[in-house]
C-alpha positions in Angstrom: 138.0 97.6 116.4 141.7 96.8 116.7 144.3 95.9 114.0 146.9 93.3 114.6 149.2 92.1 111.7 146.5 92.5 109.1 143.9 90.9 111.4 141.4 92.6 113.6 138.3 91.9 115.6 135.0 93.4 114.8 131.3 92.8 115.0 130.9 91.3 111.6 127.2 91.1 111.9 124.4 91.8 114.4 124.2 88.2 115.4 127.8 87.4 116.4 131.3 88.8 116.7 134.4 87.0 115.4 138.0 87.6 114.4 138.0 87.8 110.7 140.7 88.3 108.0 140.4 91.6 106.3 140.4 89.9 102.9 137.2 88.0 104.0 135.2 91.2 104.6 132.8 92.8 102.2 132.7 96.6 102.5 129.3 98.1 101.9 129.6 101.5 100.2 130.7 102.5 96.7 134.5 103.1 96.2 135.4 102.8 99.8 138.5 101.0 101.2 139.0 99.0 104.3 141.0 101.8 105.8 138.2 104.3 105.2 135.7 102.0 106.8 137.7 101.4 109.9 137.0 105.0 111.0 133.2 104.2 111.0 130.9 102.0 112.9 132.0 98.3 112.8 128.4 97.5 111.7 129.2 98.8 108.3 131.4 95.7 107.8 129.8 92.3 107.2 131.7 89.1 107.1 131.7 87.3 103.8 130.2 84.1 105.2 127.3 85.9 106.7 126.6 87.9 103.6 126.6 84.8 101.4 124.5 82.8 103.9 121.8 85.5 104.1 121.9 85.9 100.3 121.4 82.2 99.7 118.5 82.2 102.3 116.8 85.1 100.6 117.3 83.5 97.2 115.7 80.2 98.2 112.8 81.9 100.0 112.2 84.2 97.1 112.3 81.3 94.6 109.9 79.3 96.8 107.4 82.1 97.0 107.6 82.7 93.3 107.0 79.0 92.6 104.0 79.0 95.0 102.5 82.1 93.4 102.9 80.7 89.9 100.9 77.6 91.0 98.3 79.2 93.3 97.4 82.3 91.4 96.5 80.6 88.0 94.7 77.9 89.9 92.6 80.4 91.8 91.8 82.3 88.6 90.9 79.1 86.8 88.6 78.1 89.6 86.8 81.5 89.5 86.4 81.2 85.8 85.0 77.7 86.1 82.6 78.8 88.9 81.3 81.7 86.8 80.8 79.4 83.8 78.9 76.9 85.9 76.6 79.6 87.3 75.9 81.0 83.8 75.3 77.5 82.5 72.8 76.6 85.2 70.9 79.9 84.7 70.7 79.3 81.0 69.6 75.7 81.5 66.7 76.4 83.8 65.5 79.1 81.4 65.4 76.4 78.7 63.3 74.3 81.0 61.0 77.2 81.9 61.3 80.2 79.6 59.5 83.5 80.0 56.3 84.2 78.1 53.9 87.2 77.8 52.5 86.6 81.3 54.9 84.6 83.5 58.6 85.2 84.1 61.4 82.7 83.4 62.9 80.3 85.9 66.0 82.4 86.5 63.8 85.5 87.0 62.4 83.8 90.1 65.8 82.6 91.3 65.2 78.9 90.6 68.9 78.3 89.8 69.8 79.7 93.2 67.5 77.3 95.0 69.1 74.4 93.1 72.5 75.6 94.3 71.2 75.8 97.9 70.1 72.2 97.7 73.5 71.3 96.2 75.3 72.9 99.2 73.4 70.7 101.6 73.7 67.5 99.6 77.1 66.4 98.3 75.6 63.9 95.8 73.4 66.6 94.4 76.3 68.9 94.1 78.3 66.3 92.1 75.3 65.8 89.9 75.1 69.5 89.1 78.8 69.8 88.5 79.0 66.8 86.1 75.7 67.7 84.4 76.7 71.3 83.7 80.1 70.1 82.5 78.3 67.7 80.1 76.1 70.6 78.8 79.2 72.6 77.9 81.1 69.7 76.5 78.2 68.8 74.2 77.8 72.4 73.2 81.4 72.7 72.2 81.3 69.5 70.3 78.1 70.3 68.5 78.2 74.1 68.0 81.8 75.2 69.0 80.8 77.2 72.1 79.8 76.8 75.7 76.1 76.4 76.6 75.4 80.0 77.8 76.9 81.3 74.5 74.5 79.5 72.3 71.3 80.7 70.8 68.0 79.7 72.3 67.4 77.1 69.6 70.8 75.5 70.0 70.4 75.3 73.7 67.1 73.5 73.3 68.8 71.0 71.0 71.4 70.2 73.7 68.8 69.8 76.3 66.8 67.5 74.0 69.9 65.3 73.8 70.0 65.0 77.6 66.3 64.2 77.7 66.7 61.5 75.0 69.8 59.9 76.6 69.7 56.3 77.7 68.1 55.5 81.0 70.3 55.9 84.1 73.1 57.8 82.2 74.5 61.1 83.5 72.7 63.4 81.1 69.4 61.6 81.6 69.6 61.6 85.4 70.7 65.2 85.4 67.8 66.3 83.2 65.1 64.4 85.0 66.2 65.4 88.5 66.9 69.0 87.9 63.7 69.5 85.8 61.6 68.1 88.6 63.2 70.3 91.2 63.1 73.4 88.9 59.4 73.0 88.3 58.7 72.4 92.0 60.6 75.6 93.0 59.1 77.6 90.2 55.4 76.8 90.8 55.8 77.4 94.5 56.0 81.1 93.7 52.8 83.0 93.2 54.2 84.8 90.2 54.2 81.6 88.2 50.5 81.1 88.6 49.4 84.1 86.5 49.7 82.0 83.3 47.3 79.3 84.5 43.7 79.9 83.4 41.1 80.0 86.2 43.7 79.6 88.8 44.1 82.4 91.4 47.3 81.1 93.0 48.3 78.4 95.5 45.6 77.6 98.1 47.9 78.3 101.0 48.0 80.1 103.3 44.4 81.3 102.8 42.9 78.0 101.6 39.8 77.6 99.4 37.5 80.1 101.1 34.6 79.3 98.8 34.7 75.5 99.4 31.1 75.5 100.7 29.7 77.2 97.6 28.6 75.4 94.4 31.2 75.3 91.6 31.2 78.4 89.4 30.1 78.1 85.8 32.7 78.5 83.2 32.1 81.4 80.8 
């Protein structure tokens, strides 16, 4: 570093070297003068233009990241809450269709709602039907009873499902009810646990089949 009539040449930053007026330099370090800094490494000095340019760049990058986080984080949290509500609503819905009794378990106890979701993952139209139907259940529940479907009592849930069953033909609630009820019953009664409540029925015929097919019918007691 060399001084010449108040001007000197120094590496003002790591990226380039230039001849810079002393007044255009920013000295990093508290209460230190230009003369004191001249005895140290030239990299302690930064040209004013470079400092401002880097500062503006950091400001804009930081502002952009903050804006993105403000949009992405709430959206992701909202999506997670929506997904959790939909899962709880579907579970409560299938249990209204097939509740538990003294002998047989409820639909959700046998994972019927998970089987419906598996079908929805493979069929986009079925997925839309579930999404819109579950949203309808919650909307009707809020309008009628001031809470989402899973939060309602058993009697109030049944009242909402009856509205869907009584809706006009080919409307969203009616199609949702008819289709999901048929699939729920199909999945439920394919499980051996569901057959305990059926009198004189020992379970589905497969894979063993009716081994006593050649014998005369048994007399009912």
